[in-house]
C-alpha positions as CSV (number, residue, x, y, z in Angstrom):
1,M,37.6,100.8,57.9
2,E,39.2,104.1,56.9
3,E,36.6,106.1,58.9
4,G,37.5,104.2,62.1
5,T,41.2,104.6,61.5
6,I,40.9,108.3,61.0
7,G,38.9,108.6,64.2
8,D,41.4,106.6,66.2
9,R,44.3,108.7,64.9
10,G,42.5,111.9,65.9
11,E,41.6,110.6,69.4
12,N,45.2,109.4,69.9
13,A,46.7,112.7,68.8
14,L,44.4,114.8,71.1
15,I,45.0,112.5,74.1
16,H,48.8,112.7,73.5
17,R,48.6,116.5,73.4
18,L,46.5,116.8,76.5
19,N,48.8,114.4,78.5
20,R,52.2,115.3,77.2
21,D,52.1,118.9,76.0
22,E,51.9,121.2,79.1
23,E,51.3,124.4,77.1
24,F,48.5,122.8,75.0
25,S,46.9,121.3,78.1
26,K,47.0,124.7,79.9
27,N,45.4,126.5,77.0
28,F,42.7,123.8,76.6
29,V,41.7,124.1,80.3
30,K,41.8,127.9,80.2
31,C,39.5,128.1,77.1
32,I,36.9,125.6,78.1
33,K,36.6,127.3,81.5
34,E,36.5,130.9,80.3
35,K,34.7,130.6,77.0
36,L,32.6,127.5,77.4
37,S,31.9,127.8,81.2
38,I,32.8,124.2,81.9
39,F,34.7,123.9,85.1
40,I,37.8,121.7,85.4
41,S,40.9,122.2,87.4
42,D,44.3,122.9,85.8
43,K,45.8,119.4,86.3
44,I,44.2,117.1,83.8
45,S,44.7,113.7,82.1
46,A,43.0,112.2,79.1
47,A,42.1,108.6,78.1
48,K,40.0,106.8,75.6
49,A,36.4,105.9,76.6
50,G,35.2,102.4,76.2
51,R,34.2,101.1,72.8
52,G,30.6,101.8,71.8
53,Y,30.1,104.9,74.0
54,K,29.2,108.3,72.6
55,T,32.1,109.7,74.6
56,D,35.4,109.3,72.7
57,I,37.8,110.9,75.3
58,I,37.4,111.2,79.0
59,I,39.2,114.2,80.5
60,S,39.8,113.9,84.3
61,D,41.3,116.3,86.8
62,D,42.8,116.1,90.2
63,R,39.4,116.9,91.9
64,N,37.7,113.8,90.4
65,N,35.8,115.9,87.8
66,R,35.3,113.9,84.5
67,I,34.4,115.6,81.3
68,G,33.4,113.6,78.2
69,L,34.4,114.8,74.7
70,S,33.0,113.5,71.4
71,L,35.5,114.0,68.5
72,K,34.8,114.0,64.8
73,T,38.0,113.8,62.7
74,R,37.6,114.4,59.0
75,K,39.8,114.8,55.9
76,P,39.0,116.4,52.5
77,G,36.9,114.2,50.3
78,R,35.1,112.5,53.2
79,P,32.6,115.1,54.5
80,D,30.2,112.8,56.4
81,D,30.7,111.0,59.7
82,H,28.9,108.3,61.7
83,L,26.8,109.4,64.7
84,D,24.5,106.5,65.6
85,R,23.6,103.0,64.4
86,R,21.0,100.8,66.0
87,W,18.0,98.6,65.3
88,L,14.5,100.0,64.9
89,D,13.0,97.3,67.2
90,K,15.8,95.5,69.1
91,D,17.9,96.8,72.0
92,G,21.7,96.9,71.7
93,M,24.3,96.3,74.3
94,L,24.5,100.1,75.2
95,C,21.3,101.5,73.6
96,S,17.6,101.0,73.4
97,S,15.9,100.4,70.0
98,W,14.5,103.5,68.3
99,E,11.0,102.2,68.9
100,K,11.7,102.1,72.7
101,A,13.9,105.2,72.9
102,L,11.4,107.5,71.2
103,K,8.2,105.7,72.3
104,M,7.2,105.3,68.6
105,P,3.5,105.1,67.9
106,K,2.5,102.0,65.9
107,E,2.0,104.0,62.6
108,V,5.4,105.6,62.8
109,F,7.1,102.3,63.6
110,E,5.4,100.6,60.7
111,A,6.3,103.4,58.3
112,F,10.0,102.9,59.1
113,Q,9.7,99.2,59.0
114,R,8.1,99.2,55.6
115,G,10.6,101.7,54.3
116,I,13.6,99.7,55.5
117,M,12.3,96.5,53.9
118,E,11.5,98.3,50.7
119,K,15.1,99.7,50.5
120,A,16.4,96.2,51.2
121,R,14.7,95.2,47.9
122,N,15.4,98.4,46.0
123,T,18.3,100.7,47.0
124,Y,16.8,103.6,45.1
125,A,13.5,103.5,47.0
126,D,12.6,106.3,49.4
127,L,13.2,105.4,53.1
128,I,9.7,106.5,54.0
129,G,6.9,106.1,51.5
130,Q,4.8,109.1,50.6
131,E,1.8,107.9,52.6
132,G,3.9,107.8,55.8
133,Q,5.8,111.0,55.4
134,P,3.4,113.4,57.1
135,T,3.1,111.2,60.1
136,V,6.9,110.6,60.4
137,R,7.6,114.4,59.9
138,E,5.2,115.4,62.6
139,F,6.6,112.7,65.0
140,L,10.3,113.7,64.4
141,L,9.5,117.4,65.0
142,L,7.6,116.7,68.2
143,N,10.4,114.5,69.5
144,L,13.3,116.3,67.9
145,H,15.1,117.2,71.2
146,E,14.9,113.7,72.5
147,F,16.1,112.3,69.2
148,L,19.1,114.6,69.1
149,E,20.0,113.8,72.8
150,E,19.9,110.1,71.8
151,V,22.0,110.6,68.7
152,F,24.7,112.8,70.3
153,R,24.7,111.9,74.0
154,R,22.5,108.8,74.8
155,G,22.3,109.6,78.5
156,E,26.0,110.1,79.1
157,S,25.7,113.0,81.4
158,N,29.4,113.8,81.5
159,L,29.5,114.2,77.8
160,Q,29.8,118.0,77.7
161,L,32.1,118.7,74.7
162,F,31.7,118.3,71.0
163,A,34.9,118.7,68.9
164,V,35.8,118.7,65.2
165,M,39.3,118.1,63.8
166,E,40.1,118.5,60.1
167,Y,43.5,117.4,58.9
168,E,45.5,117.4,55.6
169,K,44.3,121.0,55.4
170,E,43.9,123.3,58.5
171,K,45.1,120.9,61.3
172,S,43.0,122.7,63.9
173,L,40.7,121.5,66.7
174,Y,37.4,123.3,67.3
175,V,35.6,122.6,70.6
176,F,32.0,123.4,71.5
177,R,29.6,122.8,74.4
178,M,27.5,119.7,73.6
179,D,24.4,121.5,74.9
180,D,25.0,124.4,72.4
181,I,25.5,122.0,69.5
182,I,22.3,120.1,70.2
183,E,20.3,123.3,70.6
184,F,21.8,124.8,67.4
185,I,20.9,121.7,65.3
186,E,17.4,121.6,66.8
187,N,16.8,125.2,65.7
188,N,18.3,124.5,62.3
189,V,16.0,121.6,61.7
190,K,13.0,123.6,62.7
191,V,14.0,126.4,60.2
192,S,15.3,124.3,57.3
193,G,12.8,121.5,57.7
194,I,12.8,117.7,57.2
195,K,13.0,116.3,53.6
196,F,12.2,112.8,52.4
197,G,14.0,110.8,49.7
198,R,16.4,107.9,49.8
199,T,17.3,109.3,53.2
200,I,15.5,111.6,55.7
201,T,17.4,114.9,55.7
202,L,17.1,116.8,59.0
203,G,18.0,120.4,58.4
204,D,21.5,121.1,56.9
205,F,23.7,118.8,58.9
206,L,22.1,115.4,59.7
207,W,20.3,112.6,57.9
208,I,18.8,109.2,58.7
209,Q,19.4,106.3,56.4
210,R,19.2,102.5,56.2
211,K,22.7,101.4,57.1
212,A,23.3,99.0,54.2
213,G,26.9,98.0,53.1
214,D,27.6,94.9,55.2
215,G,29.2,92.9,52.4
216,K,29.0,89.5,50.9
217,H,30.1,87.6,54.1
218,I,26.8,88.6,55.8
219,D,24.8,88.3,52.6
220,A,25.8,84.6,52.4
221,I,24.2,84.0,55.8
222,L,21.1,86.2,55.6
223,P,19.4,87.7,52.6
224,K,19.2,91.5,52.7
225,T,15.4,91.3,53.0
226,H,15.7,89.4,56.3
227,P,14.8,91.7,59.3
228,D,17.9,90.5,61.2
229,H,20.4,91.5,58.4
230,P,22.7,94.2,59.9
231,A,22.2,96.3,56.8
232,N,18.7,96.9,58.0
233,Q,19.7,98.9,61.0
234,I,19.1,102.7,61.1
235,Q,22.1,104.9,60.8
236,I,22.4,108.6,61.5
237,K,25.1,110.7,59.8
238,V,26.5,114.2,60.2
239,L,28.5,116.7,58.2
240,P,31.0,117.8,60.8
241,I,32.9,120.4,58.8
242,D,29.6,122.1,57.6
243,L,28.4,122.0,61.2
244,R,31.6,123.5,62.5
245,N,31.6,126.3,59.9
246,A,28.0,127.2,60.8
247,A,28.5,126.8,64.6
248,I,31.5,129.1,64.8
249,K,29.3,132.0,63.4
250,N,26.7,131.4,66.1
251,L,28.1,129.7,69.2
252,K,31.0,130.1,71.6
253,W,33.9,127.9,70.7
254,C,37.6,127.2,71.4
255,K,40.2,126.7,68.7
256,F,43.5,124.9,69.2
257,E,46.3,124.4,66.7
258,M,47.2,120.7,66.2
259,P,50.6,120.4,64.4
260,L,49.8,116.9,63.3
261,G,51.1,114.5,60.7
262,L,47.9,112.5,61.1
263,S,48.0,111.3,57.5
264,T,51.3,109.4,58.0
265,P,50.6,106.0,56.5
266,K,50.8,102.7,58.5
267,T,52.2,104.0,61.7
268,N,51.2,103.8,65.3
269,D,54.1,106.0,66.4
270,L,52.6,109.2,67.9
271,E,55.9,110.9,68.0
272,R,56.0,110.7,64.1
273,W,52.5,112.0,63.9
274,L,53.1,115.0,66.2
275,K,56.0,116.8,64.7
């Protein structure tokens, strides 16, 4: 998928800079220590985290400190990005179901379950029916911090940095403290509110949707209305560029120039990307 390819290119490019560009690495460490108050020694190395983790890049130093970074890489015309996907009622390899993670009361669980199945039958249906919306809104607001921690960090205590890279335009990397981003979004949702429709919109930057879009190869095995069809998972999406633009007006941040050629087609050669 294009989204995954874009993400891989961004991660590879940042890892390459941190490992092989001494000046970039020095400026990165200096800024996250001085502006973001995250301690790490001057000698660092970077590597990809395991598949399926919230952490995308692990930054290690010579004192055995390990800092996790979540990176969202976007290009013009593709404003949204994936944050989380899991089942309402079944645990995954690295995550609990939403029912378990948020200790959903029966009425909240059933409102989501009914909505997912209705959308499986009718893509234009609201995710949560009108009768369930007051209950779901109250539940999400009461559990908003826990929800955001699950969506962004999911218990990965070393995941301290959130970063956004945009290419084919500015080619810059913005880095924030993960704690600050979660708190900023939490406050935004409380002010801007929760809106119901085909998705559940949380403030200005996030929404909850039925995943959908698994294709005919899955549909041939399971009908979309079957509870085990992967399209019936819950997916959370974010608007990284909008979030970045708002966050730089309110939070501490670091900016690094990334002289990339990330859009170079069909190449795995980082030397050609990083001109």
